[in-house]
N, C-alpha and C positions, 0 to 999 in steps of 0.2 A: 191461655197464651202467656200468663205470667210464669208458669212452670217451664215452658219452652224458652222463654227469655233467660231464666236462671240457668237452664241446661246449656244453652248456646253461649252465654257469657262465661260460665264456668269452664266450658271446654276451650273457648278461645283464650281465656287468661291462662289456663293450665298449659295449653300448647305453647304460647309465647314464653312463659316462665321456664318450662322444661327445656325448650330448645336453647334458651340462653343459659340457664344455670347448669343443667345436667348435660346438655349437648355440647355447647361451645365451651363454657367455662370449665366444667369438670373434666371434659375431654382434654382440653389444653393443659390444665394444671396436672392432670394425671400423667401426661406425657413427660413432665419435668420433675414431678414430686412423687413421693410414695402415695398410693391410692388413698389410704386413710387421711393423710394430711390434706390432699386435694378435696376429699369429701367434707372434712371439717371446715376448710376455708370457704367452699362454695355454700355450705349450709349456713355459715355465719353471715355471708353476704346476702343470701336469700332471706334470712330473718331480718337483717338490717334494712333491706329495701322496703320492707313493710312498715318501717317508721315514716316513710315518705307519704304523707297524705296531703292532698291539695287543699288550699285555703282560698276560696273565692273572694274573701275579703282583702287579700293581699294584692295591692296594685302598685305598679311602677308607673310613674308619670314621666313621659318624655323618653328620650334615649339615655340609657345608662349602661355602660359596658359591663359592670359587675352585677347587673340585676339577677342573673341566674344564680350566682353565688349567694347573693343576699337572700333570694327566695329559698335556696337550699338550707341555709342557716336558719331561716325562719321556720321552715317546715320541720326540721329536726328538733328545734327548740320547743315547738309545740308538742312534740311526742315524747320527749325525754322526761319521764317521770317514773317513780317506783312501780306504779300500777302497770306500766308497759313491759316490765321485765318478765312476768310469767308468760304472757303471750309470745314474747320473743323466744323464750325457752321452748315453748311448744312448736313454734315455727322452725327453730333450729333442729329439733328432733324430727319434725316432718321432713326437713331437707335431707337429714341423714338417711331416713327410710327411703326417700325417693332416689337418693344416690345409690343405695344398696340395690334397689330394684333395677336401676340401669346397669349396675355392675353384674347382677345375676342374669339379666335377660340379654344384655348386649344391645338393647334397643330402648328408644324413648317411648314407644307406644304404650307399654304397660304403665310407665310412670305418668304419662299424660292422663291415662284413664283413671288411675288411682287419685291423682291430684284433682282432676275434674270432679270425680265422685266426692272427694272430701269437700271441695269448695261448694258444690251444689248442696250437699247435705247440710253444711254449716249455714248456708243462706236459707234453706228451707226450715231448718230447726230454729234459727234465729227469728225468722218471720212468724213461725207458728207458735212460739212459746214466749213467755215473759221471763225475765231474769228473776230468779228466786231470791237472790241476795243483791244488795246494793253494790254496784261496781265502783271500786275505789279508783278515782282518777277521772280525768276529763279528756285525755288524748284519744284520738281515733282508734289507736291500737288497743287501748284498754277497754273502751266502750263498745267496739264493734268486733273484736276478735276474742271475746271471752271464752268461746268454745275451745280455743287452743291454749288457753292460759290457766287451766285448772289441772290438778293431779289426775282427775278422771280422764280428761282429754289426753294428757301425756300417756296414761296407761293404755288408752285406746290406740294412740299412734304407735306406741311400742308394740302392742299386740298385733297391729296390722303388719308391722315390720317383721315380727317373729313368725307370723303365719306365712307371709310371702317367702321368707327364708326357708322355713320348714317345707313349704310346698315345692320349692325348687330343689331342695336337697332330696326330698322323696322322689321327685321326677328324675333326678340325675341317678339316683340309686337304682331305679327301675330300668333305666336305659342301659346301664352298664351290666355286662354279663357277670354271672356269679363266678367266683374263682373256682378253678378245678382243683380237686384234691390230687396230691401226688400219690401214685400208687402203683 
């Protein structure tokens, strides 16, 4: 049942994030900006959102109109540390790959599947293994997303993007008829 929980949670989170970031945000920005710029902006926002981690110890007493902004500042301050930068870079790269997938397919379905697969595999690997090296840092992003913050993870994400691109390029070439020779 734990595996089903991981698969359901990963698919739900991937669906919500892809609808928002690649569906609504990327689609809206691409209508007004060049596509590469829209992909970079949405990927940066996608990575940045992962800095927000809840803090159950943070409590507001009584009514305070600025409590949400105070909490946002608190949440970001807890995450901003040098150890969070490599995972942010990995998440940014993953956002670019997912944007490319949406561009190539014209659909969110493949991006949701890829995102859910990544998220589930990260959770399974993180649960099944022990970190071989000490994780520098204390932020949620540094300690819980180490799988996206290493050069090996970046290479795997880039390889996934290259394979998706190559697969769609090959499929497009197979669909288009061969040029006829003049003669």
